C-alpha positions in Angstrom: 0.1 -0.1 0.1 1.5 3.4 -1.0 2.2 5.8 2.0 -0.3 8.3 0.6 -3.3 5.8 0.7 -2.3 4.4 4.1 -2.1 8.1 5.4 -5.7 8.5 4.3 -6.8 5.3 5.7 -5.5 6.5 9.2 -7.3 9.5 8.8 -10.4 7.5 8.2 -9.7 5.2 11.2 -9.2 8.2 13.7 -12.5 9.8 12.6 -15.1 8.2 14.8 -18.3 7.2 13.3 -20.6 4.9 15.3 -23.9 3.9 13.4 -26.1 6.9 13.0 -23.2 9.4 13.4 -21.3 8.7 10.2 -21.2 12.2 8.5 -17.7 13.3 9.7 -15.8 10.2 8.0 -18.3 10.3 4.9 -16.9 14.0 4.6 -13.6 12.4 4.0 -14.9 9.9 1.5 -16.3 12.7 -0.5 -12.9 14.6 -0.4 -11.1 11.5 -1.7 -13.3 10.7 -4.6 -13.3 14.4 -5.8 -11.8 14.1 -9.6 -12.2 10.5 -9.5 -16.1 9.8 -9.7 -18.2 11.3 -12.6 -20.9 11.9 -10.0 -20.9 12.0 -6.2 -23.9 12.4 -4.0 -25.2 11.9 -0.5 -28.7 10.7 0.3 -31.0 11.4 3.1 -29.6 8.6 5.1 -26.1 9.7 4.7 -24.8 7.2 2.1 -22.3 8.7 -0.1 -22.6 7.3 -3.6 -20.0 7.9 -6.2 -20.5 6.7 -9.9 -17.8 6.1 -12.7 -19.1 5.5 -16.3 -22.8 6.1 -14.9 -24.4 6.1 -18.5 -23.6 2.4 -19.2 -26.4 -0.1 -19.1 -25.1 -2.6 -16.7 -24.9 -1.4 -13.2 -22.4 -2.5 -10.4 -22.7 -1.6 -7.0 -19.7 -1.7 -4.6 -20.4 -1.3 -0.9 -18.6 -1.0 2.0 -20.1 0.3 5.3 -18.3 3.1 7.2 -20.1 3.0 10.3 -18.7 1.4 13.4 -20.0 0.0 16.9 -20.0 2.5 19.8 -21.7 3.7 22.8 -24.3 6.5 23.6 -24.7 8.7 26.6 -27.9 7.3 28.3 -28.2 9.0 31.6 -26.3 11.0 33.8 -26.1 10.3 37.6 -26.5 13.0 40.3 -22.8 12.7 41.0 -21.7 13.3 37.4 -21.0 9.7 36.4 -22.6 8.6 33.1 -24.5 5.7 32.4 -24.2 4.5 28.5 -25.9 1.9 26.2 -24.5 0.1 23.0 -24.6 1.1 19.5 -24.3 -2.2 17.6 -22.7 -5.4 19.0 -20.6 -4.3 21.7 -18.5 -6.8 23.9 -19.0 -5.5 27.5 -16.3 -7.9 28.7 -13.7 -5.5 27.0 -14.9 -2.1 28.1 -13.9 -1.8 31.7 -10.9 0.2 32.1 -11.0 1.6 28.5 -10.3 5.3 27.7 -13.4 6.8 25.8 -14.4 10.0 23.8 -17.7 11.5 24.1 -18.5 13.2 20.9 -20.6 16.6 21.8 -21.6 19.1 19.5 -19.4 21.7 21.6 -16.3 19.3 21.5 -14.8 16.0 22.5 -15.0 15.2 25.9 -12.4 12.6 27.5 -13.5 10.1 29.9 -12.7 6.5 31.4 -15.0 3.5 31.8 -14.7 2.8 35.6 -14.7 -0.4 37.6 -14.4 -1.5 41.0 -10.7 -2.4 42.0 -9.9 -6.2 41.7 -9.0 -6.3 45.3 -12.6 -5.3 46.1 -14.5 -7.6 43.8 -16.4 -10.8 45.1 -15.4 -13.9 43.5 -18.7 -14.2 41.4 -18.1 -10.4 40.3 -14.6 -11.6 38.9 -16.1 -14.5 36.8 -18.5 -12.6 34.6 -18.7 -9.3 32.9 -20.7 -6.6 34.0 -24.0 -5.9 32.6 -23.7 -2.6 30.5 -26.5 -0.7 32.2 -24.4 -1.1 35.4 -21.4 0.4 34.0 -20.3 3.9 34.0 -18.1 6.8 32.4 -16.1 9.1 34.7 -15.2 12.3 32.9 -14.1 14.1 36.1 -17.3 15.9 36.7 -18.1 17.4 40.1 -21.8 16.7 39.7 -24.8 16.1 37.3 -25.0 20.0 36.5 -21.3 19.9 35.7 -21.4 16.8 33.6 -24.4 18.3 31.6 -22.3 21.3 30.6 -20.1 19.0 28.6 -22.5 16.3 27.4 -25.9 15.7 26.2 -28.1 12.7 26.4 -27.8 10.7 23.0 -24.0 11.9 22.5 -22.2 9.0 20.7 -19.1 7.5 22.3 -16.1 5.6 20.9 -13.1 3.9 22.4 -9.9 6.2 22.4 -7.4 4.2 20.6 -5.2 5.1 17.5 -3.7 3.3 14.7 -0.8 1.0 15.5 1.5 -0.5 12.8 2.9 -3.8 13.7 5.4 -6.2 12.2 5.0 -7.9 8.7 2.4 -4.9 7.3 -0.2 -5.6 9.8 -2.0 -2.7 11.5 -4.3 -2.7 14.4 -7.1 -0.3 15.1 -10.5 0.4 16.1 -13.1 0.4 13.3 -11.6 -1.8 10.7 -15.2 -3.2 10.8 -15.9 -1.6 8.3 -13.9 1.4 7.7 -11.4 -0.8 5.9 -14.6 -2.0 3.4 -15.3 1.6 2.7 -11.6 2.4 1.9 -11.4 -0.7 -0.5 -14.3 0.6 -2.4 -12.6 4.1 -2.6 -9.4 2.9 -3.8 -11.1 0.6 -6.4 -12.7 3.6 -7.9 -9.5 5.4 -8.0 -7.8 2.5 -10.0 -10.8 2.4 -12.4 -10.3 6.1 -13.2 -9.4 6.5 -16.7 -9.7 2.7 -17.4 -12.1 1.7 -20.3 -15.3 0.2 -18.8 -18.3 -1.4 -20.5 -20.5 -0.9 -17.0 -21.3 1.7 -14.7 -19.6 1.2 -11.3 -21.4 2.7 -8.2 -19.1 2.9 -5.0 -21.2 3.4 -1.8 -19.7 4.0 1.5 -23.0 2.9 3.3 -24.4 3.8 6.9 -25.8 2.1 9.6 -24.7 -1.5 8.7 -24.1 -2.3 12.4 -28.1 -1.6 13.1 -29.3 -3.8 10.5 -28.0 -3.2 6.8 -30.2 0.0 6.7 -27.9 2.1 4.5 -27.3 -0.6 1.9 -31.2 -1.3 1.6 -32.0 2.2 0.7 -28.8 2.9 -1.6 -29.4 -0.3 -3.5 -33.1 0.7 -4.1 -31.9 3.8 -5.6 -29.1 2.5 -7.6 -30.9 -0.8 -8.8 -27.8 -2.7 -9.5 -27.6 -5.7 -11.6 -24.6 -6.8 -9.7 -23.5 -6.0 -6.1 -20.3 -6.6 -4.2 -20.1 -6.1 -0.5 -16.9 -5.6 0.9 -16.6 -6.5 4.7 -14.2 -8.0 7.2 -14.0 -11.7 7.8 -13.1 -13.8 10.7 -9.5 -14.7 10.7 -8.8 -17.9 12.3 -4.9 -17.7 12.6 -4.8 -17.0 16.4 -4.8 -19.3 19.5 -8.4 -18.9 20.2 -9.8 -19.9 16.5 -12.3 -22.4 15.6 -11.5 -23.2 12.0 -14.2 -25.8 12.2 -16.8 -23.0 12.8 -15.9 -20.4 10.3 -13.0 -22.0 8.2 -9.3 -21.7 7.6 -8.5 -17.7 7.1 -5.0 -16.3 7.6 -3.9 -12.6 7.6 -1.6 -11.9 4.3 -3.0 -14.5 2.2 -5.3 -12.4 0.3 -9.2 -11.7 0.3 -11.5 -14.0 1.4 -14.3 -14.9 -1.3 -17.4 -16.9 -0.3 -19.8 -19.7 -1.5 -23.4 -20.1 -0.4 -26.8 -19.0 -1.0 -26.1 -15.1 -0.3 -23.7 -15.5 -3.2 -24.6 -15.4 -7.0 -23.1 -18.3 -8.8 -22.0 -16.2 -11.8 -20.6 -13.5 -9.9 -18.7 -15.6 -7.5 -17.1 -17.5 -10.1 -16.1 -14.4 -11.8 -14.4 -12.9 -8.7 -12.5 -16.4 -8.5 -11.7 -16.2 -12.3 -10.5 -12.5 -12.1 -8.3 -13.3 -9.0 -6.5 -16.4 -11.1 -6.1 -14.3 -14.4 -4.4 -11.5 -12.5 -2.5 -13.6 -9.9 -4.1 -12.2 -7.1 -4.1 -14.6 -3.9 -7.5 -15.4 -2.4 -9.0 -17.6 0.4 -12.2 -19.3 0.5 -15.1 -19.7 3.1 -18.5 -21.4 3.2 -21.6 -19.3 3.9 -24.5 -21.7 4.4 -27.1 -18.8 5.3 -27.7 -15.2 4.5 -24.5 -13.2 5.4 -24.8 -10.7 8.2 -23.3 -8.1 5.4 -24.5 -5.5 2.9 -24.4 -8.5 0.5 -27.6 -9.7 2.1 -29.5 -6.3 1.5 -28.4 -6.3 -2.1 -29.2 -9.7 -2.9 -33.0 -9.2 -2.1 -33.3 -5.6 -3.5 -36.3 -5.0 -5.6 -36.6 -7.9 -7.9 -33.0 -9.3 -6.8 -29.6 -8.5 -7.3 -26.7 -10.8 -8.1 -24.8 -10.3 -4.9 -21.5 -11.4 -3.7 -19.2 -10.8 -0.8 -15.4 -10.1 -0.5 -13.9 -10.0 2.9 -10.7 -8.5 4.3 -9.4 -11.1 7.0 -9.7 -9.4 10.6 -8.4 -10.6 13.9 -10.1 -9.5 17.0 -13.4 -8.3 15.4 -15.6 -5.9 17.4 -12.6 -4.8 19.7 -10.5 -1.9 19.9 -7.4 -3.9 18.5 -8.9 -5.1 15.3 -5.9 -6.4 13.1 -5.6 -6.7 9.3 -2.9 -6.9 6.7 -2.0 -4.1 4.2 -1.4 -6.7 1.5 -4.8 -8.0 2.0 -6.3 -4.6 1.7 -4.3 -3.9 -1.5 -5.4 -7.2 -3.1 -9.1 -6.6 -2.3 -9.0 -3.3 -4.4 -7.1 -4.8 -7.0 -9.3 -7.8 -7.4 -12.4 -5.6 -7.5 -11.0 -3.3 -10.0 -10.1 -6.3 -12.3 -13.8 -7.9 -11.8 -15.3 -4.6 -13.1 -13.0 -4.1 -16.0 -13.7 -7.9 -17.0 -17.6 -7.3 -17.2 -19.3 -6.8 -20.5 -22.3 -4.7 -21.1 -24.3 -7.8 -21.7 -23.2 -10.2 -18.9 -25.9 -12.2 -17.4 -25.9 -13.2 -13.8 -28.9 -15.7 -14.1 -27.5 -18.8 -12.8 -27.7 -22.2 -14.7 
């Protein structure tokens, strides 16, 4: 990955965007695509939609969701401590002791998720994570009035961690799920700039995926694509606690993960594999025996149906503040998507059989 692209990725990762509060990162998306796409728009939900060669008859939708899991200010106690709720699938077992940022309209507010010292915990308290409604954030407030001068009910909250480069091209950060998918879609459009295309390519940075694929539903309805590829993260199983029998054998650095199953159109899935082989792009395979919990699911059942497929960036420690991906995998995802789009003919049929 070129340094300029990685620098932009870091900006994306360091820009908080819990579901429902995605517009700061969507502003970066629009800036990155200026001069690249023929058309750029933002819909009423906040999806950013960028089109390359929009006049072509066959429409391709590439979707990566820009939202992340997070927290929300739920209640402020009389002594100034803050109760919070979850935005998306938050693992409460890893929250205690985290530094957080509350994103208020007047500016960010620093805080910590408090916990009783281990010396004072009863045995049964040590053996199970605290329920989220019993946890609290300490912002250093003197009392409720002092706290309410800094925060408001409904303010979003994110864990305060930055981007950390590791050995062998690996990177750790909060929010790779799925800021990295939106990044791959952006870089794919940049690769397609100036290329001869037989199809229209719509790159979408979708919103509110973590709350039920909501942005993909509305943007797919508006675009009405013939084929749609979702780019998300997939479970890497190259760590000590992995269960390969449960989700397959997936390693960081060995390329994008492609998928087979009822959520994957047979023709689109085969063409992704053919594009990888033709361009010597490494890839991995996993089985998906049911509808995936990704934007590919929403696209597949849009209107009268769309030929959907899924490409995943291998990701360790999903939904934690230390998700880990490989730069090489990210680069190969955008390469493969670009080659897939370039290989499509205007009359490509995705009807299986």
